[in-house]
N, C-alpha and C positions, 0 to 999 in steps of 0.2 A: 560538148565538143562535137562538131560535125564529123561524119565518118571519114571524109577525105583528109580533113585536118588531123584526125587521130592517126590515120595511116602514115602520114608524113612524119608525125612525131615518133611513132614506133620505129620507123626506118632509121632513126638516128642512133639506135642501139644495136650492138652486135648480136643480141639474141634473136633478132628478127631479120638479119641480113641473109640474103640468099633465098628467102621465101618467095613463092610466086604471088602474083597479085591476087589470084583467087583465094589462096590460103590466108593472105592478110585480110581480105574482105570477110572471110568466114570468122577469123579471130575478132575482127572489129565488131561484127554483128552478134557473136555468141559468147563473148567473154565479159564477165562482170568487172568492169574497170571502176576504180575510184579516182576522184580528183581532189587534190589538196592544194590549198593556197595559204601561205604563211607570210606574215610581215617580217621585215628585218629585225633580228634580235630574238625571235621565237625559236624554241628548241623543237627540232623535228623528232628525234629519238635520242635516248641517253644510253650510255654503256650499261649493259645488264638488262635492258629491255628485251622482251621476247621478239624474235624476228619471225613474225607470222605472215608477213607480206613483203612484196618487193616495192621499193620506192624508186621510180624513174624520175630523176631530176630533169625537167624539160626547159626550165628557165631559171636564171639567177645563179648566185654563188652561195656556197656553204662554208662555214668554218668547221673544221674537223679537229676535235681535241681527243687525245689519247693519253691515258695515265699508265704509269708502271703499276705492277701488282700491289706494291706497298704505298702507292701514291707519293713516292719520293720525288718524282719528276713527271713532267708532262710535255707533250708536243702539240703544237697547233699548226694546222695546214689549211689550205684552201682547196675546195672542190668546185669545179666549174661544170655547168651544163654543156652537153648532155652527159649524164652519169647515172650509175645504179648504186644505191647504198648497200654495200656488203652482200652481194649476191651469194657469196659462199656461206653466209650464216643462216640461210633459210633451210639448209640441210646439214647433216652431220651430227656429231655427238653434243656440240655446244651451239644450240640454236638461239643465240642471243647476240645483240650488237656488242662490239668491243670498242666503239668510239662514241663520243658525243657529236651529234650533228646539229649545228645551230645556223639559222638563216643569217647570212651576212648581208644579203639584199632581200628584197621581196622575192619569193620563190614559188614555183609551181611544180607539182608532181602528178604523175599518173601512178596509181597503185594497183597491184594485183595480189589478191590473197593467195596463200600457199596452195590451197586446194585447186585454184585455177591454174597455177603454175604447173602442178603435177598433171592436170588434165592436158595442158598444152604439150608437155613432154611426151605424153602417151599418144596424142593425136597427130602430132606434126614432127616428122623425122628431122627436118632441118633445125627446128627449135631445140630438139633433144641433142643434136650434134653440136649446136652452138654452146649449149650449157656444158657439155662434156669437154669441148675445146677450152672453155674458160677455166674449168677446174684443172685440166691437164696442164695448161700453160702455167697456172699458179704453182702447181706441184713441181714442174720442171725447173722453174726459176728458183724455188726454195732449195731443191736438190743441188743445183749448180753452185749455190753459195758456199757450200762446204769444200768445194774443189777450187775456189779462187785463190790466188796467191796471197799468202799471209802478209799483213802489214810489216813493213821493214823499219818503221820509225814510229815515234809517239804521235807525230802529226797524222800519219796514215791510220793509226789506231783510233784517234779521235774522229777522223773523217769517216771511217768505217762505222763507228758507233752512231754518228749522226745520220748517215745514209740508211743504215739498217733499221733505224727506228722511225722511219717515215712510211706512209702508205703508198706514196708515189715519189720516186727519186728525182724530182725536179720542182722548180717553183719556190715560192716564199714559204719559209718555215720559222717557227719560234719555239725554242727549247727553253722551258722553265725548269732550270736545274742548277743546283749549287755547285761551285767548283769542287768542293770536297766529294760530292756524290759522283761527279764526272770522273774525278781521279780514281775513285774506287772502281768505277765501271771499266776503265781502261788500264787498271792495275799499275798506277804510277803515282807520283807524289803530287800534291796540290800545287807546289811551286813549279814543277815542270809543266803541268797542264796549263797553268796560268801563263807561263812563258810562250807555249805553243799557241794558245788562243790569242794572245796579244800580237804574235807574229802574223796570224791569220787575219786579224783585224787590220793590221798595217797593210796587208795585201788587198784589203777592200772586199774580202769574200764573206766576212761576218761582221756583226756589230755587237759589242758587249754591253750589257747593263747589269744591274744588281740582280743576281740569280737568273739571268736571262741571256740567251744567245740567239740573236736574230740573224737569219740567213736570207738575203734577198733572192738569191738564185742557187738552189742546192746543187744544180748540175755544174756550177763553176768550181765547186770544191774538188771535183774529180780531176781538174787540170791544174791544181795548185802545187802538187808534189812533183 
């Protein structure tokens, strides 16, 4: 990839925003980048794999699949370029991916090994601040969740469960979950959960299948109550 083209690709990502042209040219010329291309259907990384490099998705779409700890249910979402695969997992006490990432279309990545990421944080203040801002924002969002108004109805409890078990609270989602398991998760009866889900389907915000809840646009759920 030509240097100018590489610079344009890097500027799509928040980690490089605010950096001077001179700094970006130094990064492009002195950083060991990898380039990865995968066909649709290929697995990029799986949950539990070591996160020893950053994957910058520059073209294409991914399917993101997340399982509960006991594999009792799972959630499938879409990730669109440009995006970074789990930046938070390259550091911390659990340096492994927690999602499966599968190419939904043909995809292209720029990759940077963890050692190179650490060098960039040491050499470039703006890069270091961008990473800190990313982690701080994630932490602040998580902390605010415990102060939000508690659900006032079973429908609100179901919606909160669906929203909180996604990586991004918008777009198309598919929950592979049995009605009995969802009832346990929201602490109510299967009959009541079934009634609420059918009401939501009648509103057109979800579609029900056998052991499946499909949500065309998750953000629409927030305006149904």
